[in-house]
C-alpha positions as CSV (number, residue, x, y, z in Angstrom):
1,M,0.0,0.1,0.2
2,K,1.5,3.3,-1.1
3,S,1.2,5.8,2.3
4,T,1.6,9.6,2.5
5,T,3.3,12.0,5.2
6,A,1.5,15.0,6.6
7,M,2.5,18.2,5.9
8,N,1.2,19.2,10.0
9,P,0.4,23.0,8.8
10,S,-0.3,25.3,11.1
11,P,-4.5,25.6,11.4
12,D,-4.5,28.7,9.8
13,A,-2.0,27.6,6.9
14,R,-3.4,28.1,3.3
15,P,-2.1,25.3,1.4
16,S,1.7,25.6,-0.5
17,R,1.9,25.9,-4.0
18,S,3.8,22.9,-4.2
19,A,1.0,20.6,-3.1
20,T,-0.2,18.5,-5.7
21,R,-3.7,17.7,-6.6
22,V,-5.9,14.5,-5.1
23,P,-5.3,11.1,-7.6
24,G,-8.8,10.4,-9.0
25,I,-9.9,6.9,-10.4
26,S,-10.7,5.9,-13.9
27,L,-14.0,6.6,-15.4
28,R,-14.4,2.9,-16.0
29,E,-13.6,2.5,-11.7
30,Q,-16.4,5.0,-11.2
31,V,-18.9,3.1,-13.0
32,E,-17.6,0.2,-11.4
33,G,-17.4,1.4,-7.9
34,M,-20.8,2.7,-8.2
35,R,-21.9,-1.0,-8.0
36,A,-19.4,-2.0,-5.8
37,M,-20.4,0.5,-2.9
38,R,-24.0,-0.8,-3.0
39,K,-22.6,-4.2,-2.8
40,N,-19.5,-3.9,-0.6
41,Q,-18.4,-0.5,-0.1
42,V,-15.4,-1.6,2.2
43,D,-14.0,-4.1,0.2
44,Y,-13.9,-1.5,-2.6
45,L,-12.5,1.6,-0.3
46,A,-9.8,-1.4,0.3
47,R,-9.0,-2.0,-3.1
48,M,-9.0,1.7,-4.3
49,I,-6.7,2.8,-1.3
50,A,-4.4,-0.2,-1.9
51,V,-4.1,0.4,-5.7
52,Y,-4.1,5.1,-5.5
53,G,-2.8,5.4,-1.5
54,D,-3.8,7.0,1.4
55,V,-5.5,9.8,0.2
56,V,-7.7,9.2,-3.4
57,R,-10.8,10.9,-5.1
58,I,-13.4,8.6,-5.8
59,R,-17.3,8.6,-6.9
60,A,-20.0,7.2,-5.1
61,F,-23.3,8.3,-3.8
62,G,-23.2,10.2,-6.8
63,V,-21.0,12.8,-5.6
64,N,-16.9,13.3,-5.7
65,M,-15.2,12.3,-2.5
66,I,-11.7,12.6,-1.3
67,V,-10.9,9.2,0.5
68,L,-8.1,9.7,3.7
69,N,-6.6,7.1,5.3
70,H,-3.7,8.0,7.6
71,P,-3.7,9.0,11.0
72,D,-2.1,12.0,10.4
73,H,-5.4,12.7,7.8
74,F,-7.4,12.2,10.7
75,E,-6.2,14.2,13.0
76,R,-5.8,17.1,10.9
77,V,-9.8,17.0,9.6
78,L,-11.3,16.2,13.3
79,V,-8.4,17.7,15.4
80,R,-5.9,20.7,14.4
81,N,-8.0,22.1,11.8
82,H,-11.6,21.1,12.7
83,E,-13.1,24.9,12.5
84,N,-12.6,24.2,8.6
85,Y,-14.7,20.9,8.2
86,D,-18.2,20.7,9.4
87,K,-20.9,18.1,8.7
88,N,-22.6,19.9,5.5
89,T,-22.4,16.2,3.7
90,L,-24.3,13.9,1.8
91,L,-24.3,11.5,5.0
92,F,-25.8,13.7,7.6
93,R,-28.3,15.7,4.9
94,A,-29.7,12.1,4.4
95,V,-30.5,11.9,7.7
96,E,-31.7,15.0,8.7
97,P,-35.6,14.4,9.1
98,I,-34.4,11.9,11.6
99,L,-31.8,13.9,13.5
100,R,-33.3,16.8,13.0
101,G,-30.1,19.4,13.8
102,G,-30.3,17.3,16.7
103,L,-26.1,16.6,18.2
104,I,-24.7,13.8,15.9
105,G,-25.9,15.5,12.5
106,A,-25.4,19.1,13.6
107,V,-23.7,21.0,10.7
108,G,-21.6,22.8,13.5
109,G,-20.7,26.4,14.6
110,E,-22.0,28.3,17.6
111,P,-25.7,26.4,17.4
112,W,-23.5,23.1,18.0
113,R,-21.1,24.2,20.6
114,R,-23.5,26.0,22.8
115,R,-25.7,22.6,22.5
116,R,-22.4,20.6,23.3
117,R,-21.3,22.5,26.2
118,I,-25.0,22.2,27.9
119,M,-24.7,18.2,27.6
120,Q,-21.4,17.3,28.0
121,P,-21.5,17.4,31.5
122,A,-24.4,14.7,31.8
123,F,-21.4,12.5,30.1
124,H,-18.4,13.1,32.8
125,R,-16.9,10.5,34.5
126,P,-18.9,10.5,38.2
127,Q,-22.7,11.1,36.0
128,V,-21.6,7.6,33.8
129,A,-20.9,6.1,37.3
130,G,-24.0,6.5,38.6
131,F,-25.7,5.0,35.4
132,A,-23.5,1.6,35.7
133,K,-25.7,-0.1,37.9
134,N,-28.5,0.1,35.1
135,M,-26.2,-1.7,33.0
136,T,-25.1,-4.4,35.4
137,D,-28.9,-4.5,36.5
138,E,-30.2,-5.3,33.1
139,T,-27.6,-7.5,32.2
140,G,-28.1,-9.8,34.8
141,L,-31.8,-10.1,34.5
142,M,-30.9,-10.9,30.6
143,V,-28.3,-13.4,32.0
144,R,-30.8,-15.2,34.4
145,R,-33.6,-15.2,31.4
146,W,-31.0,-17.0,29.5
147,E,-30.1,-19.6,32.0
148,R,-34.3,-20.3,32.7
149,E,-34.9,-20.4,28.6
150,Y,-32.6,-21.6,26.5
151,S,-30.4,-24.8,26.8
152,E,-26.6,-25.2,26.7
153,D,-27.2,-26.5,23.4
154,D,-29.3,-23.8,21.7
155,A,-27.5,-21.6,19.2
156,I,-28.8,-18.2,20.4
157,D,-29.2,-14.9,17.9
158,V,-27.6,-12.6,20.4
159,C,-28.2,-9.7,18.0
160,N,-31.7,-9.7,18.8
161,E,-31.5,-10.4,22.3
162,L,-28.8,-7.6,22.8
163,G,-30.8,-5.3,21.0
164,Q,-33.3,-5.8,23.8
165,L,-30.9,-5.6,27.0
166,V,-29.0,-2.2,24.9
167,L,-32.3,-0.3,24.3
168,R,-33.4,-0.8,28.2
169,I,-30.3,0.1,29.4
170,V,-30.5,3.0,27.4
171,F,-34.1,3.6,28.2
172,R,-33.6,3.3,32.0
173,T,-30.5,5.6,31.9
174,L,-32.8,8.0,30.3
175,F,-36.1,7.7,31.8
176,G,-35.1,5.9,35.7
177,A,-38.0,3.9,36.3
178,E,-40.6,5.7,34.6
179,V,-39.2,3.4,31.6
180,G,-42.0,0.9,32.8
181,E,-44.6,3.3,31.9
182,G,-45.2,2.6,28.7
183,G,-41.9,2.0,28.0
184,E,-42.2,-1.2,26.2
185,E,-44.5,0.5,23.3
186,I,-42.0,2.9,23.0
187,E,-38.9,0.4,22.7
188,S,-41.2,-1.4,20.1
189,I,-41.8,1.5,18.3
190,F,-38.3,2.9,18.3
191,V,-37.0,-0.7,17.2
192,E,-39.1,-0.3,14.0
193,G,-38.2,3.1,13.5
194,N,-34.6,2.0,13.4
195,Q,-35.5,-1.2,10.7
196,I,-36.6,1.9,8.9
197,M,-33.2,3.8,8.8
198,G,-31.2,0.3,7.6
199,Q,-33.5,-0.3,4.7
200,F,-33.5,3.3,3.9
201,F,-29.4,2.8,3.9
202,Q,-29.7,-0.3,1.9
203,L,-31.0,1.8,-0.3
204,P,-31.1,5.7,0.0
205,F,-33.7,6.1,-2.1
206,P,-36.4,8.2,-2.4
207,P,-34.8,10.5,0.2
208,L,-36.5,10.5,3.6
209,T,-38.5,13.8,2.7
210,W,-40.4,12.2,0.1
211,P,-44.1,10.9,1.2
212,T,-43.6,7.5,0.8
213,P,-45.7,4.7,3.0
214,R,-42.4,4.2,5.0
215,N,-41.2,7.4,5.5
216,R,-44.4,8.9,6.9
217,R,-44.3,6.0,9.2
218,L,-40.9,7.1,10.2
219,R,-42.1,10.1,10.9
220,Q,-45.1,9.0,12.7
221,I,-42.8,7.0,14.9
222,I,-40.9,10.6,15.7
223,G,-43.8,12.1,16.6
224,I,-45.0,9.4,19.3
225,M,-41.1,9.4,20.5
226,D,-41.4,13.2,21.0
227,G,-45.2,12.5,22.6
228,Y,-43.3,10.1,25.0
229,V,-41.0,12.5,26.4
230,D,-43.4,15.5,26.6
231,E,-45.5,13.4,28.5
232,V,-42.9,12.2,31.1
233,I,-41.3,15.8,31.3
234,R,-45.2,16.6,32.2
235,R,-45.7,14.0,34.5
236,R,-42.5,15.2,36.3
237,D,-43.4,19.0,36.6
238,E,-47.0,18.4,38.3
239,E,-44.8,15.7,40.6
240,G,-42.2,17.7,41.3
241,E,-39.9,15.3,42.7
242,E,-36.4,14.2,42.3
243,H,-35.2,12.1,39.8
244,H,-31.7,10.8,39.0
245,D,-31.8,9.7,35.2
246,L,-29.9,11.5,32.2
247,L,-32.9,13.3,31.0
248,T,-33.4,15.4,34.3
249,L,-29.4,16.4,33.8
250,L,-30.3,17.2,30.0
251,V,-33.1,19.2,31.7
252,D,-31.3,21.2,34.3
253,G,-28.4,21.8,31.8
254,V,-27.1,25.3,31.0
255,D,-24.6,26.7,29.2
256,E,-22.0,27.7,31.0
257,E,-21.4,30.7,29.1
258,T,-25.0,32.1,28.8
259,G,-26.5,29.9,31.6
260,I,-29.4,28.7,29.7
261,G,-30.4,25.5,28.6
262,M,-32.0,24.0,25.9
263,T,-35.5,24.7,24.6
264,P,-38.0,21.8,24.5
265,V,-37.8,21.4,21.3
266,Q,-34.0,20.8,21.2
267,L,-34.5,18.7,24.7
268,H,-36.6,16.3,22.4
269,R,-34.6,16.3,19.1
270,E,-31.6,15.4,21.6
271,V,-33.2,12.9,23.6
272,L,-34.0,10.9,20.6
273,N,-30.2,11.1,19.1
274,T,-29.1,10.0,22.1
275,I,-31.1,6.5,21.9
276,I,-30.1,6.5,17.8
277,G,-26.4,7.0,18.9
278,G,-26.6,4.4,22.1
279,Y,-28.7,1.8,20.1
280,E,-27.6,0.3,17.5
281,T,-23.8,0.7,17.7
282,S,-23.7,-0.5,21.2
283,S,-26.0,-3.8,21.0
284,N,-23.8,-4.7,17.5
285,A,-20.6,-3.7,19.4
286,I,-21.6,-6.8,22.3
287,A,-22.4,-9.2,19.4
288,W,-19.2,-9.0,18.0
289,L,-17.6,-9.4,21.5
290,I,-19.0,-12.7,21.7
291,Y,-18.5,-13.5,17.9
292,L,-14.8,-12.9,18.5
293,V,-14.5,-14.5,22.3
294,G,-16.3,-17.4,21.1
295,T,-13.9,-18.1,18.1
296,H,-10.6,-17.1,20.5
297,P,-10.8,-20.4,23.1
298,H,-7.5,-18.4,23.9
299,V,-8.8,-15.5,25.0
300,Q,-11.9,-16.7,26.4
301,E,-9.4,-18.5,29.2
302,R,-7.3,-15.0,30.0
303,L,-10.7,-13.3,30.0
304,Q,-12.6,-15.5,32.3
305,A,-9.4,-15.8,34.7
306,E,-8.9,-11.8,35.0
307,V,-12.9,-11.5,35.9
308,D,-12.9,-14.4,38.1
309,G,-10.1,-13.0,40.1
310,V,-10.6,-9.2,40.0
311,L,-14.6,-10.0,41.0
312,G,-14.7,-13.4,42.6
313,G,-18.0,-14.2,41.4
314,R,-19.8,-10.9,42.8
315,V,-21.1,-8.2,40.1
316,P,-19.0,-6.0,39.0
317,T,-18.7,-2.0,39.1
318,F,-17.5,1.3,37.9
319,D,-14.5,0.8,40.1
320,D,-13.8,-2.5,38.7
321,L,-13.1,-1.6,35.5
322,Q,-9.6,0.0,36.2
323,R,-8.6,-3.4,37.5
324,L,-10.2,-5.1,33.8
325,Q,-7.9,-4.3,32.4
326,Y,-7.3,-7.6,29.7
327,T,-11.4,-7.2,29.2
328,R,-10.7,-3.6,28.0
329,M,-7.8,-4.7,26.0
330,V,-10.5,-7.3,24.5
331,V,-13.1,-4.4,23.7
332,D,-10.5,-2.4,22.0
333,E,-9.3,-4.8,20.1
334,M,-13.3,-5.6,18.7
335,L,-13.4,-1.7,18.3
336,R,-10.7,-1.7,16.0
337,L,-11.8,-4.9,13.5
338,Y,-15.6,-4.3,14.1
339,T,-16.0,-0.3,15.1
340,P,-19.9,-0.2,15.3
341,A,-19.9,3.5,13.5
342,F,-17.1,2.4,11.2
343,Q,-17.7,5.7,8.8
344,T,-18.3,9.5,8.5
345,M,-17.8,12.3,6.4
346,R,-17.0,16.2,6.8
347,R,-17.1,19.4,4.0
348,S,-14.0,21.6,3.7
349,I,-15.2,25.6,4.1
350,E,-11.9,26.7,2.7
351,A,-9.1,25.0,1.1
352,D,-6.5,23.0,2.8
353,E,-3.3,20.8,2.8
354,I,-3.6,17.6,3.6
355,G,-0.3,15.0,3.4
356,G,0.9,17.0,0.5
357,Y,-2.0,17.7,-1.4
358,H,-4.7,20.5,-2.3
359,I,-8.1,20.4,-0.8
360,P,-10.1,22.5,-2.6
361,R,-12.9,24.4,-0.7
362,K,-16.2,22.6,-0.2
363,S,-14.4,19.1,-0.9
364,N,-16.8,15.9,0.3
365,I,-14.6,14.1,3.0
366,Y,-14.5,10.4,3.4
367,L,-13.3,9.1,6.6
368,N,-13.8,5.5,7.0
369,I,-12.6,4.5,10.0
370,Y,-13.1,0.4,9.4
371,A,-9.9,1.1,6.3
372,L,-8.0,3.1,8.9
373,H,-7.9,0.2,11.7
374,R,-6.4,-1.7,9.1
375,H,-3.7,0.0,7.6
376,P,-0.9,-2.5,8.1
377,D,1.8,0.2,8.5
378,F,0.3,0.5,12.0
379,W,-1.5,-2.9,12.2
380,P,0.6,-5.8,11.7
381,S,-1.2,-8.9,10.6
382,P,-4.8,-6.4,10.3
383,D,-7.9,-8.8,10.1
384,A,-6.1,-11.1,13.1
385,F,-7.9,-10.4,16.5
386,D,-5.4,-10.1,19.0
387,P,-6.4,-8.0,22.3
388,E,-2.3,-7.5,22.8
389,R,-2.4,-4.9,20.2
390,F,-3.6,-2.9,23.3
391,S,-1.5,-3.7,26.0
392,P,0.3,-0.2,27.1
393,E,3.8,-1.2,25.4
394,Q,1.9,-1.4,22.0
395,V,-0.5,1.8,22.2
396,A,2.4,3.4,23.1
397,Q,4.2,2.8,19.8
398,R,1.6,3.9,17.6
399,P,-0.3,7.5,16.5
400,R,-2.7,8.2,19.1
401,H,-5.2,8.8,15.8
402,A,-4.5,5.1,14.4
403,F,-7.3,3.9,16.2
404,V,-10.1,6.4,16.7
405,P,-13.5,4.2,17.1
406,F,-15.7,7.0,18.7
407,G,-13.9,10.2,16.7
408,S,-11.8,12.9,17.6
409,G,-11.5,16.1,18.7
410,P,-14.4,18.7,19.7
411,R,-16.7,16.2,17.8
412,N,-16.0,12.9,19.3
413,C,-18.9,10.7,20.5
414,I,-20.7,12.5,23.5
415,G,-21.1,9.1,24.7
416,K,-17.9,7.6,24.5
417,H,-17.2,6.5,28.2
418,F,-20.7,5.7,28.6
419,A,-20.0,3.1,25.6
420,L,-16.8,1.9,26.9
421,T,-18.6,1.1,30.6
422,E,-21.4,-0.7,28.7
423,L,-19.3,-2.9,26.9
424,T,-16.5,-3.8,29.2
425,L,-18.9,-4.5,32.4
426,V,-21.7,-6.9,30.1
427,L,-18.5,-8.5,29.1
428,A,-17.4,-9.0,32.1
429,M,-20.8,-10.4,33.2
430,L,-21.0,-12.6,30.3
431,A,-17.5,-14.0,30.7
432,Q,-18.8,-14.4,34.6
433,A,-21.6,-16.5,33.4
434,F,-20.9,-18.4,30.0
435,R,-18.3,-20.0,28.4
436,M,-18.7,-18.6,24.8
437,E,-19.1,-20.7,21.8
438,I,-19.6,-20.2,17.8
439,P,-21.6,-23.3,16.0
440,E,-19.2,-24.1,13.5
441,E,-22.1,-23.4,11.0
442,H,-22.3,-20.2,12.0
443,R,-18.8,-19.2,12.2
444,E,-18.7,-17.0,8.9
445,V,-20.3,-14.2,9.3
446,Q,-20.1,-11.0,7.0
447,F,-20.7,-7.6,7.9
448,E,-23.4,-5.4,6.6
449,P,-22.4,-2.0,6.3
450,L,-25.3,0.3,7.1
451,I,-25.8,2.7,9.6
452,T,-23.2,0.5,11.9
453,L,-21.3,-1.9,10.9
454,R,-23.9,-4.5,11.5
455,P,-23.5,-8.6,11.5
456,K,-25.4,-9.9,8.2
457,G,-27.4,-12.5,9.0
458,G,-26.9,-12.3,13.0
459,I,-24.4,-14.1,15.0
460,Y,-25.4,-17.5,16.7
461,A,-23.7,-18.4,19.9
462,R,-24.1,-21.4,22.4
463,M,-23.5,-19.9,26.0
464,R,-22.5,-22.8,28.0
465,R,-23.1,-22.1,32.0
466,R,-19.9,-22.1,33.6
């Protein structure tokens, strides 16, 4: 593979006269790419990067895009010159009818910064620590139900099961005990909406703004979700009781610079964005963890030895995370191989220079995290599952931005610490209760790059009681 070295100019520098034009693929490759991107965009991008190097211009989804695939390039766009790159891109415009200006897809600028300042404290370490019991309580309920309902020889479709688990955790974290009051119906409705979104990404036409039966149903679902949030807030205002959940933190949150909080409309949109951001990504991530651990017995043995030694049979707590070091290494290696949020896009506001190449103003920038996490210059045997890559010694030898499962810079995933806590605690409890096995006939699992990197056809596992 050809690799480039970033020039690392200062954020206010303009492209130098020596900057070269980004290489583009041929017309034949463009035509082939339209089919290939729909069939398997990950493989197609890997081929283009292998031929052209870490900076290449392609045509996909009907637009020209510059693909970047080097840690220095990611750092330039997401961190060092992030003010020059917004989210006014095809990817986020396509889902604007769902996100509606929420934090995930907001273009940028002061409105986004103000919202981020309001919401960020709700996801700081002390708050996440308070949510950890939601994660372990719901996981414990799932484990006990599996022990009742399934025999050791049953191959469980863990994707469906974990979707229910994660949604219960998200709803309980947001709404606390009130999740039971109409919560099951809302969970079911949200799952239906998520399925509609997945279908849209398989074939992103017609646009979500068109009044098709599918799109009308999606808008109806969004309206029901908004109504549910409105009813929860109304009841709380009437009761005047104190609640310890994420919704309360968001309702009470204010911008430290202005002292102003979110409007009711903004609050509803951010609550829905929080559910969207926390559901599909985490459920897929836990499914991939089961798959990888279940197909690597030596990893499972070491994982269970650590969990048994640290926990001694008790339920893990937030304070145990720092001692579950190998468990976290397994989580990180899964995130390298199967980052759920595997792609993102940006648009250059003004011209820039990256890796010695001239980036014109208003260029669509495509950042494929899946490809970056398999860059052979930074990941030897990149397709192999090896948690030892995340030992402190090996981490210190790699560029920081070789591993960015939650993005980086001011627009990194606001729920990063929540997600890592959730994944580590759930994995520890599963390893504590079960020996995970993937039946031979279910070992060949393909992925489906839709909204997230979803296991195609599900993941089937035998969960044998320890």
